[in-house]
Backbone as ProteinMPNN parsed JSONL, in Angstrom:
{"seq_chain_A": "MFTKIILALVLIVGIVFVVAAFQPKDFRVARSTTIEAPAGTVFDQVNDFHKWETWSPWAKLDPQMKQTFEGPASGTGSSYAWAGNNQVGEGRMTILESRPGELVKIKLEFIKPFAATNTAEFTFKPEGNKTAVDWTMLGEKNLISKAFGLVMNMDKMIGGDFEKGLADLKRVSEAAAKTPQP", "coords_chain_A": {"N_chain_A": [[0.825, -1.195, 0.0], [1.889, 1.287, 0.894], [3.936, 1.571, -0.951], [2.487, 1.907, -3.314], [1.334, 4.395, -2.865], [3.603, 6.049, -2.774], [4.562, 5.628, -5.404], [2.411, 6.732, -6.822], [2.59, 9.43, -6.01], [5.12, 10.084, -7.048], [4.561, 9.773, -9.748], [2.622, 11.801, -10.11], [4.141, 14.094, -9.493], [6.011, 13.863, -11.537], [4.351, 14.209, -13.801], [3.52, 16.848, -13.378], [5.974, 18.202, -13.719], [6.538, 17.561, -16.391], [4.403, 18.809, -17.708], [4.981, 21.419, -16.897], [7.41, 21.825, -18.199], [6.657, 22.414, -20.772], [5.634, 24.931, -20.654], [5.645, 28.509, -21.389], [8.909, 30.02, -21.685], [9.473, 32.597, -20.973], [8.398, 35.447, -19.035], [6.174, 38.224, -18.595], [5.203, 41.119, -17.023], [3.115, 43.858, -16.891], [2.049, 47.204, -16.344], [0.17, 50.236, -16.692], [-0.244, 53.813, -16.593], [-1.594, 57.15, -16.663], [-0.163, 60.234, -16.05], [-0.597, 63.446, -14.721], [1.636, 65.328, -15.333], [4.757, 66.651, -16.52], [6.878, 64.632, -18.642], [9.58, 64.68, -17.857], [9.451, 65.268, -15.117], [8.199, 63.004, -14.017], [9.989, 61.034, -14.834], [12.259, 61.813, -13.313], [11.545, 60.923, -10.756], [11.735, 58.177, -10.97], [14.283, 57.657, -11.961], [16.064, 58.117, -9.938], [17.063, 56.311, -7.328], [16.974, 57.059, -4.658], [14.603, 58.411, -4.389], [12.626, 56.541, -4.545], [11.483, 55.598, -2.212], [9.273, 57.158, -1.634], [7.273, 56.294, -3.337], [7.456, 53.58, -4.066], [5.925, 50.391, -3.871], [6.995, 48.451, -2.231], [8.678, 49.627, -0.415], [7.298, 50.441, 1.818], [6.667, 48.161, 3.193], [8.523, 47.19, 4.987], [9.722, 48.931, 7.443], [12.172, 48.761, 8.733], [14.002, 47.965, 6.902], [17.201, 47.449, 5.478], [19.123, 49.614, 3.517], [21.214, 50.304, 0.743], [23.068, 52.511, -1.223], [24.827, 52.911, -4.249], [27.322, 54.077, -6.576], [26.62, 56.571, -9.139], [24.437, 59.323, -8.168], [22.041, 59.24, -9.547], [20.602, 57.826, -12.537], [22.279, 56.006, -15.266], [24.22, 53.326, -14.108], [23.825, 53.819, -11.397], [23.007, 52.257, -8.305], [21.011, 50.252, -6.095], [20.664, 48.508, -3.15], [18.935, 46.189, -1.094], [17.874, 44.749, 2.026], [15.624, 42.988, 3.791], [12.623, 42.154, 5.625], [10.568, 39.117, 5.378], [8.659, 39.864, 3.511], [9.824, 41.703, 1.754], [12.317, 40.695, 1.15], [15.601, 40.225, -0.219], [17.858, 41.978, -2.312], [19.042, 43.593, -5.354], [19.143, 46.498, -7.397], [20.099, 47.891, -10.487], [20.626, 50.633, -12.564], [20.602, 50.273, -15.935], [20.208, 51.627, -18.301], [19.44, 54.934, -19.118], [17.419, 57.326, -20.325], [16.657, 60.56, -20.464], [13.379, 61.554, -19.677], [12.306, 59.543, -21.242], [13.068, 56.712, -20.884], [13.843, 54.3, -18.351], [15.844, 51.698, -17.669], [16.285, 48.77, -15.846], [18.367, 46.47, -14.154], [17.342, 43.84, -12.281], [18.007, 42.127, -9.482], [17.241, 39.448, -7.576], [17.852, 38.051, -4.41], [16.935, 36.853, -2.026], [13.556, 36.011, -1.282], [14.024, 34.081, -3.189], [16.329, 33.259, -5.77], [16.81, 35.228, -8.617], [17.104, 36.87, -11.766], [15.967, 39.658, -13.376], [14.522, 42.023, -15.714], [13.521, 45.342, -15.412], [11.51, 47.869, -16.804], [10.797, 51.247, -17.3], [8.841, 53.302, -19.19], [8.276, 56.482, -20.667], [5.945, 58.569, -22.104], [5.248, 61.555, -23.521], [2.129, 63.238, -23.498], [0.753, 65.784, -24.428], [0.221, 67.869, -21.714], [0.488, 65.791, -20.042], [1.759, 62.534, -19.017], [2.215, 59.338, -20.299], [2.849, 56.391, -18.639], [4.584, 53.376, -18.587], [5.173, 50.438, -16.806], [7.147, 47.729, -16.751], [8.055, 44.328, -16.203], [10.332, 41.881, -17.078], [11.355, 38.527, -17.665], [13.054, 35.327, -17.493], [11.895, 31.982, -17.075], [12.885, 29.262, -15.109], [12.78, 25.634, -14.856], [11.687, 25.045, -12.318], [10.398, 27.471, -11.638], [8.578, 27.518, -13.717], [6.989, 25.316, -13.036], [6.015, 26.239, -10.592], [4.554, 28.342, -11.598], [2.314, 27.076, -12.567], [0.489, 27.041, -10.553], [0.647, 29.539, -9.392], [0.237, 32.684, -10.675], [2.377, 34.921, -12.203], [1.711, 37.499, -13.054], [-0.606, 38.053, -11.566], [0.529, 37.854, -9.072], [2.392, 40.015, -8.75], [1.323, 42.128, -10.15], [-0.636, 43.736, -8.881], [0.954, 45.092, -7.042], [2.469, 46.672, -8.782], [0.412, 48.316, -9.709], [-0.279, 49.709, -7.34], [2.172, 51.004, -6.884], [2.365, 52.613, -9.197], [0.156, 54.263, -8.782], [0.989, 55.672, -6.518], [3.311, 56.833, -7.583], [2.117, 58.502, -9.416], [0.726, 60.243, -7.684], [2.893, 61.464, -6.283], [4.404, 62.558, -8.408], [2.575, 64.307, -9.627], [2.188, 66.114, -7.545], [4.783, 67.136, -7.385], [4.932, 68.38, -9.863], [3.249, 70.515, -9.483], [4.551, 72.047, -7.673], [6.379, 75.004, -7.392], [9.414, 75.443, -9.174], [12.778, 76.288, -8.268]], "CA_chain_A": [[0.0, 0.0, 0.0], [2.785, 2.435, 0.998], [4.653, 1.642, -2.221], [1.557, 2.461, -4.305], [1.188, 5.834, -2.571], [4.857, 6.674, -3.216], [4.568, 5.599, -6.866], [1.41, 7.699, -7.284], [3.165, 10.757, -5.792], [6.199, 10.262, -8.022], [3.903, 9.942, -11.041], [2.008, 13.136, -10.121], [5.226, 15.072, -9.588], [6.548, 13.738, -12.901], [3.4, 14.827, -14.728], [3.6, 18.303, -13.162], [7.192, 18.71, -14.341], [6.41, 17.443, -17.844], [3.518, 19.906, -18.127], [5.725, 22.665, -16.672], [8.467, 21.95, -19.206], [6.079, 22.951, -22.01], [5.16, 26.295, -20.417], [6.546, 29.506, -21.985], [10.11, 30.246, -20.882], [9.545, 34.0, -20.589], [7.209, 36.07, -18.468], [6.099, 39.674, -18.738], [4.163, 41.771, -16.23], [3.126, 45.276, -17.263], [0.937, 48.068, -15.946], [0.297, 51.585, -17.252], [-1.083, 54.886, -16.079], [-1.325, 58.473, -17.21], [0.131, 61.156, -14.952], [-0.708, 64.856, -15.107], [2.932, 65.958, -15.063], [5.669, 66.473, -17.651], [7.66, 63.384, -18.64], [10.813, 64.876, -17.085], [9.129, 65.224, -13.687], [7.948, 61.605, -13.67], [11.276, 60.38, -15.045], [13.135, 62.118, -12.168], [11.151, 60.095, -9.606], [12.147, 56.792, -11.221], [15.699, 57.634, -12.303], [16.839, 58.313, -8.709], [16.609, 55.324, -6.34], [16.729, 57.734, -3.377], [13.222, 58.898, -4.399], [11.678, 55.428, -4.624], [10.818, 55.391, -0.923], [8.004, 57.887, -1.605], [6.234, 55.708, -4.189], [7.606, 52.138, -4.277], [5.014, 49.627, -3.021], [7.722, 47.577, -1.317], [9.391, 50.436, 0.588], [6.456, 50.593, 3.006], [6.425, 46.86, 3.81], [9.489, 46.927, 6.061], [10.375, 50.184, 7.845], [13.517, 48.46, 9.241], [14.793, 47.457, 5.783], [18.527, 48.052, 5.273], [19.254, 50.082, 2.14], [22.545, 50.764, 0.369], [23.124, 53.155, -2.537], [26.19, 52.968, -4.788], [27.464, 54.666, -7.902], [26.104, 57.933, -9.267], [23.194, 59.585, -7.423], [20.922, 58.823, -10.383], [20.959, 57.487, -13.913], [23.026, 54.799, -15.606], [25.268, 52.949, -13.168], [23.438, 53.926, -9.988], [22.437, 50.999, -7.824], [20.316, 50.241, -4.812], [20.54, 47.165, -2.595], [18.073, 46.147, 0.081], [17.749, 43.502, 2.792], [14.524, 43.242, 4.707], [11.848, 41.038, 6.153], [10.126, 38.125, 4.39], [7.828, 40.478, 2.479], [10.64, 42.411, 0.762], [13.464, 39.877, 0.789], [16.909, 40.851, -0.4], [18.212, 42.073, -3.717], [19.788, 44.752, -5.851], [18.721, 47.064, -8.681], [21.102, 48.742, -11.118], [20.116, 51.255, -13.78], [21.409, 49.904, -17.103], [20.035, 52.624, -19.35], [18.643, 56.068, -18.658], [17.228, 58.36, -21.343], [15.784, 61.544, -19.82], [12.019, 61.726, -20.151], [11.903, 58.469, -22.152], [13.25, 55.327, -20.465], [14.762, 53.843, -17.318], [15.941, 50.233, -17.749], [16.903, 48.341, -14.597], [18.669, 45.066, -13.88], [16.739, 43.536, -10.992], [18.567, 40.863, -8.995], [16.681, 38.977, -6.308], [18.686, 37.083, -3.699], [15.995, 36.153, -1.146], [13.459, 34.619, -0.857], [14.452, 33.198, -4.273], [17.301, 33.9, -6.654], [16.336, 35.466, -9.978], [17.537, 38.123, -12.378], [14.959, 40.117, -14.318], [14.676, 43.386, -16.208], [12.365, 46.232, -15.25], [11.589, 49.038, -17.681], [9.807, 52.317, -17.201], [8.861, 54.163, -20.365], [7.54, 57.726, -20.465], [5.541, 59.143, -23.391], [4.494, 62.804, -23.332], [0.82, 63.384, -24.148], [0.388, 67.146, -24.045], [0.772, 68.172, -20.386], [0.441, 64.545, -19.28], [2.746, 61.529, -19.407], [1.824, 57.927, -20.219], [3.937, 55.642, -18.022], [4.479, 51.916, -18.602], [6.109, 49.745, -15.922], [7.187, 46.352, -17.234], [9.108, 43.444, -15.715], [10.538, 40.769, -18.0], [12.321, 37.551, -17.167], [12.973, 33.939, -17.955], [11.508, 31.026, -16.042], [13.511, 27.941, -15.152], [11.783, 24.569, -14.711], [11.01, 25.183, -11.022], [9.465, 28.602, -11.703], [7.495, 27.11, -14.614], [6.096, 24.467, -12.235], [5.377, 27.153, -9.64], [3.613, 29.128, -12.388], [1.085, 26.322, -12.806], [-0.456, 27.355, -9.471], [0.759, 30.973, -9.067], [0.42, 33.497, -11.865], [3.281, 36.038, -11.919], [0.985, 38.747, -13.254], [-1.473, 38.25, -10.396], [1.365, 37.943, -7.88], [3.001, 41.337, -8.577], [0.602, 43.163, -10.889], [-1.261, 44.655, -7.926], [2.011, 45.951, -6.496], [2.756, 47.657, -9.825], [-0.697, 49.274, -9.715], [-0.102, 50.569, -6.159], [3.349, 51.84, -7.128], [2.047, 53.632, -10.198], [-0.765, 55.233, -8.159], [1.806, 56.546, -5.665], [4.16, 57.606, -8.486], [1.223, 59.533, -9.957], [0.499, 61.223, -6.614], [4.149, 62.173, -6.015], [4.788, 63.326, -9.605], [1.624, 65.413, -9.818], [2.508, 67.109, -6.515], [6.052, 67.783, -7.776], [4.667, 69.246, -11.01], [2.551, 71.717, -9.014], [5.459, 72.803, -6.811], [7.245, 75.892, -8.181], [10.823, 75.083, -9.188], [13.63, 77.481, -8.094]], "C_chain_A": [[0.872, 1.263, 0.0], [3.521, 2.655, -0.315], [3.769, 2.259, -3.307], [1.384, 3.968, -4.107], [2.424, 6.58, -3.06], [4.911, 6.717, -4.735], [3.571, 6.618, -7.442], [1.944, 9.124, -7.132], [4.27, 11.055, -6.796], [5.6, 10.504, -9.41], [3.281, 11.339, -11.153], [3.071, 14.214, -10.271], [5.829, 15.05, -10.988], [5.649, 14.404, -13.923], [3.458, 16.346, -14.611], [4.832, 18.86, -13.866], [7.174, 18.578, -15.867], [5.53, 18.575, -18.38], [4.255, 21.239, -17.992], [6.774, 22.891, -17.754], [7.949, 22.57, -20.504], [5.484, 24.357, -21.836], [6.123, 27.286, -21.076], [7.743, 29.783, -21.081], [10.212, 31.677, -20.365], [8.267, 34.435, -19.879], [7.319, 37.573, -18.641], [4.928, 40.153, -17.885], [4.242, 43.252, -16.558], [1.866, 45.965, -16.75], [1.225, 49.47, -16.477], [-0.605, 52.553, -16.513], [-0.749, 56.162, -16.831], [-1.223, 59.441, -16.039], [0.076, 62.584, -15.466], [0.542, 65.606, -14.643], [3.796, 65.755, -16.303], [6.498, 65.188, -17.51], [8.929, 63.516, -17.798], [10.589, 64.79, -15.588], [8.928, 63.784, -13.23], [9.251, 60.813, -13.765], [12.203, 60.589, -13.841], [12.805, 61.271, -10.94], [11.667, 58.662, -9.742], [13.661, 56.677, -11.382], [16.618, 57.781, -11.09], [16.305, 57.37, -7.637], [16.34, 55.937, -4.97], [15.276, 58.196, -3.257], [12.187, 57.773, -4.381], [10.9, 55.224, -3.326], [9.448, 56.07, -0.874], [6.908, 57.224, -2.437], [6.326, 54.199, -4.375], [6.677, 51.354, -3.344], [5.733, 48.762, -1.993], [8.424, 48.35, -0.204], [8.611, 50.525, 1.893], [6.275, 49.28, 3.775], [7.373, 46.533, 4.961], [10.222, 48.219, 6.42], [11.817, 49.977, 8.34], [14.461, 47.971, 8.135], [16.127, 48.209, 5.671], [18.66, 48.387, 3.79], [20.668, 50.609, 1.911], [22.477, 51.336, -1.043], [24.582, 53.216, -2.975], [26.169, 53.616, -6.16], [26.942, 56.085, -7.937], [24.792, 58.099, -8.494], [21.969, 59.151, -8.218], [21.457, 58.437, -11.756], [21.772, 56.215, -14.056], [24.159, 54.561, -14.621], [24.891, 53.088, -11.713], [22.791, 52.611, -9.56], [21.9, 51.155, -6.41], [20.209, 48.793, -4.366], [19.675, 47.243, -1.348], [18.136, 44.775, 0.73], [16.694, 43.769, 3.85], [13.843, 41.972, 5.169], [11.397, 40.104, 5.024], [9.286, 38.724, 3.268], [8.657, 41.17, 1.395], [11.874, 41.636, 0.337], [14.758, 40.663, 0.702], [17.228, 40.888, -1.883], [18.943, 43.351, -4.056], [19.201, 45.187, -7.195], [19.846, 47.958, -9.19], [20.51, 49.316, -12.397], [21.099, 50.97, -14.921], [21.363, 50.962, -18.188], [19.09, 53.703, -18.835], [18.608, 57.127, -19.761], [16.214, 59.359, -20.795], [14.427, 61.703, -20.504], [11.506, 60.621, -21.051], [11.919, 57.08, -21.524], [14.184, 55.223, -19.269], [14.694, 52.315, -17.365], [16.796, 49.75, -16.591], [17.17, 46.837, -14.601], [18.214, 44.808, -12.456], [17.21, 42.154, -10.554], [17.974, 40.536, -7.634], [17.635, 37.946, -5.709], [17.808, 36.205, -2.817], [14.608, 36.734, -1.373], [13.836, 33.621, -1.947], [15.412, 33.969, -5.165], [16.707, 34.03, -8.058], [16.925, 36.781, -10.47], [16.542, 38.463, -13.473], [15.311, 41.521, -14.801], [13.385, 44.14, -15.944], [12.583, 47.428, -16.167], [10.449, 49.991, -17.371], [9.939, 53.128, -18.475], [7.915, 55.332, -20.115], [7.23, 58.319, -21.833], [4.72, 60.4, -23.127], [3.187, 62.786, -24.142], [0.278, 64.755, -23.75], [1.032, 67.48, -22.71], [0.719, 66.957, -19.459], [1.536, 63.604, -19.781], [2.145, 60.14, -19.246], [3.045, 57.159, -19.71], [3.619, 54.151, -18.102], [5.559, 51.354, -17.696], [6.033, 48.271, -16.304], [8.314, 45.585, -16.543], [9.129, 42.229, -16.625], [11.541, 39.799, -17.389], [12.114, 36.196, -17.799], [12.637, 33.043, -16.782], [12.314, 29.735, -16.213], [12.418, 26.898, -14.898], [11.005, 24.702, -13.399], [10.006, 26.332, -11.074], [8.328, 28.321, -12.69], [6.488, 26.25, -13.852], [5.321, 25.319, -11.227], [4.291, 27.959, -10.351], [2.325, 28.392, -12.726], [0.032, 26.631, -11.743], [-0.439, 28.836, -9.085], [1.086, 31.739, -10.339], [1.26, 34.722, -11.509], [2.566, 37.376, -12.054], [0.092, 39.054, -12.049], [-0.647, 38.468, -9.131], [1.931, 39.355, -7.684], [2.292, 42.466, -9.311], [-0.051, 44.191, -9.98], [-0.255, 45.597, -7.294], [2.393, 47.031, -7.504], [1.67, 48.731, -9.839], [-0.594, 50.239, -8.534], [1.069, 51.525, -6.365], [3.071, 52.944, -8.128], [1.085, 54.687, -9.637], [0.022, 56.201, -7.271], [2.766, 57.396, -6.498], [3.357, 58.755, -9.086], [1.016, 60.644, -8.92], [1.73, 62.093, -6.394], [4.532, 63.074, -7.199], [3.86, 64.515, -9.834], [1.857, 66.506, -8.774], [3.785, 67.864, -6.885], [5.831, 68.742, -8.952], [3.986, 70.549, -10.597], [3.424, 72.609, -8.134], [6.355, 73.69, -7.673], [8.715, 75.483, -8.045], [11.674, 76.353, -9.054], [14.352, 77.867, -9.371]], "O_chain_A": [[0.641, 2.187, -0.779], [3.709, 3.794, -0.743], [4.247, 3.044, -4.125], [1.299, 4.721, -5.076], [2.305, 7.629, -3.693], [5.271, 7.748, -5.304], [3.865, 7.286, -8.434], [1.767, 9.944, -8.033], [4.343, 12.16, -7.333], [6.087, 11.352, -10.158], [3.408, 11.987, -12.192], [2.924, 15.135, -11.074], [6.124, 16.101, -11.557], [6.135, 15.094, -14.819], [3.449, 17.052, -15.62], [4.744, 19.886, -14.541], [7.749, 19.418, -16.559], [5.865, 19.217, -19.375], [4.162, 22.092, -18.875], [6.998, 24.025, -18.177], [8.714, 23.181, -21.251], [4.899, 24.904, -22.77], [7.286, 26.954, -21.303], [7.614, 29.782, -19.856], [10.957, 31.943, -19.421], [7.196, 33.867, -20.093], [8.408, 38.12, -18.811], [3.808, 39.656, -18.01], [5.322, 43.841, -16.507], [0.779, 45.388, -16.728], [2.38, 49.842, -16.685], [-1.594, 52.164, -15.892], [0.252, 56.238, -17.543], [-2.08, 59.464, -15.156], [0.634, 62.897, -16.518], [0.507, 66.4, -13.703], [3.594, 64.8, -17.053], [6.776, 64.729, -16.403], [9.313, 62.574, -17.104], [11.449, 64.291, -14.862], [9.427, 63.389, -12.176], [9.57, 60.018, -12.88], [12.86, 59.647, -13.397], [13.701, 60.936, -10.165], [11.995, 58.016, -8.746], [14.248, 55.678, -10.967], [17.828, 57.588, -11.208], [15.223, 57.593, -7.096], [15.555, 55.388, -4.196], [14.77, 58.355, -2.146], [10.995, 58.033, -4.217], [9.774, 54.726, -3.35], [8.558, 55.614, -0.157], [5.732, 57.549, -2.269], [5.349, 53.586, -4.807], [6.646, 51.626, -2.144], [5.138, 48.379, -0.986], [8.731, 47.78, 0.843], [9.206, 50.67, 2.961], [5.776, 49.293, 4.901], [7.062, 45.697, 5.809], [11.218, 48.567, 5.788], [12.598, 50.928, 8.362], [15.601, 47.603, 8.417], [16.173, 49.436, 5.759], [18.356, 47.569, 2.923], [21.243, 51.274, 2.772], [21.901, 50.726, -1.944], [25.465, 53.533, -2.178], [25.131, 53.689, -6.816], [26.829, 56.737, -6.899], [24.116, 57.113, -8.202], [20.966, 58.738, -7.636], [22.616, 58.692, -12.084], [21.935, 55.448, -13.106], [24.952, 55.457, -14.332], [25.572, 52.527, -10.854], [22.119, 51.944, -10.347], [22.28, 52.051, -5.656], [19.721, 47.943, -5.111], [19.686, 48.246, -0.635], [18.414, 43.771, 0.074], [16.844, 44.654, 4.692], [14.403, 40.878, 5.114], [11.788, 40.274, 3.869], [9.21, 38.149, 2.183], [8.238, 41.22, 0.239], [12.424, 41.895, -0.733], [14.982, 41.624, 1.438], [16.912, 39.956, -2.623], [19.399, 44.089, -3.182], [18.816, 44.358, -8.019], [20.468, 48.691, -8.419], [19.959, 48.583, -13.218], [22.262, 51.37, -14.877], [22.34, 51.177, -18.906], [18.076, 53.413, -18.2], [19.624, 57.74, -20.087], [15.032, 59.036, -20.676], [14.329, 61.945, -21.707], [10.398, 60.722, -21.579], [10.934, 56.346, -21.605], [15.177, 55.944, -19.17], [13.642, 51.717, -17.134], [17.898, 50.253, -16.372], [16.319, 46.04, -14.996], [18.654, 45.486, -11.528], [16.865, 41.143, -11.166], [18.183, 41.261, -6.661], [18.156, 37.082, -6.413], [17.91, 34.979, -2.846], [14.522, 37.931, -1.649], [13.958, 32.429, -1.665], [15.311, 35.189, -5.294], [16.172, 33.069, -8.612], [17.207, 37.685, -9.684], [16.301, 37.667, -14.381], [16.282, 42.123, -14.343], [12.293, 43.641, -16.217], [13.698, 47.936, -16.29], [9.298, 49.588, -17.204], [11.029, 53.593, -18.806], [6.893, 55.192, -19.443], [8.137, 58.549, -22.634], [3.623, 60.322, -22.574], [3.157, 62.376, -25.302], [-0.552, 64.868, -22.848], [2.252, 67.389, -22.572], [0.884, 67.082, -18.245], [2.153, 63.838, -20.82], [1.626, 59.803, -18.182], [4.135, 57.262, -20.273], [2.528, 53.717, -17.734], [6.724, 51.739, -17.797], [4.979, 47.646, -16.192], [9.397, 46.127, -16.323], [8.094, 41.625, -16.908], [12.462, 40.206, -16.681], [11.151, 35.952, -18.525], [13.037, 33.301, -15.647], [12.413, 29.19, -17.313], [11.25, 27.256, -14.741], [9.792, 24.492, -13.376], [8.877, 26.184, -10.604], [7.224, 28.836, -12.514], [5.279, 26.429, -13.999], [4.119, 25.134, -11.039], [3.235, 28.227, -9.777], [1.344, 29.018, -13.13], [-1.167, 26.501, -11.992], [-1.408, 29.334, -8.512], [2.091, 31.472, -10.997], [0.896, 35.481, -10.61], [2.791, 38.285, -11.255], [0.048, 40.19, -11.577], [-1.073, 39.184, -8.225], [1.948, 39.849, -6.557], [2.622, 43.636, -9.116], [-0.026, 45.387, -10.273], [-0.561, 46.761, -7.036], [2.615, 48.181, -7.124], [1.97, 49.918, -9.967], [-0.796, 51.443, -8.695], [0.971, 52.713, -6.056], [3.491, 54.084, -7.932], [1.188, 55.865, -9.977], [-0.243, 57.403, -7.269], [3.012, 58.554, -6.162], [3.874, 59.861, -9.243], [1.119, 61.829, -9.236], [1.624, 63.317, -6.326], [4.937, 64.22, -7.003], [4.313, 65.602, -10.193], [1.736, 67.692, -9.082], [3.863, 69.081, -6.719], [6.469, 69.792, -9.026], [4.126, 71.567, -11.274], [3.092, 73.767, -7.878], [7.02, 73.196, -8.583], [9.196, 75.213, -6.945], [11.346, 77.38, -9.648], [15.101, 78.844, -9.385]]}, "name": "protein", "num_of_chains": 1, "seq": "MFTKIILALVLIVGIVFVVAAFQPKDFRVARSTTIEAPAGTVFDQVNDFHKWETWSPWAKLDPQMKQTFEGPASGTGSSYAWAGNNQVGEGRMTILESRPGELVKIKLEFIKPFAATNTAEFTFKPEGNKTAVDWTMLGEKNLISKAFGLVMNMDKMIGGDFEKGLADLKRVSEAAAKTPQP"}
């Protein structure tokens, strides 16, 4: 009887991994919003990791999170590392490409709770006195993450966080656009 149970479990696990192997190797999560502020104002909030605390959905999850900034204050080459509780984990972001008012491309390296390297992109498109903002995360899935994806959808897992972050980015950017600049 015990042997049959073990064989059944092995068969189920085998089937899960076979099905997982045929899943797409890439994932993409994207959210968009329109912000009533110039593209340069919105871009400045994203291009400087020091400013993320005011709008990032993860910054609020662990007030005791350790943060380290390296490289230039903003733009290409600047990096931000964090280590926090189970909700935020540990990782590092580095800006790979920065085009003022157009694009911020980030290498996103997760260490904990799981190791992964992904790309995040923010694009900014002026629409009169407003800016259309797209936040996208792209990555590849290994066999384990493909199997995990059979029960947990990456879009559902972090899409809501992107929506919260974009809502806060909108609030912060619109306030900055209304503040007179020296």
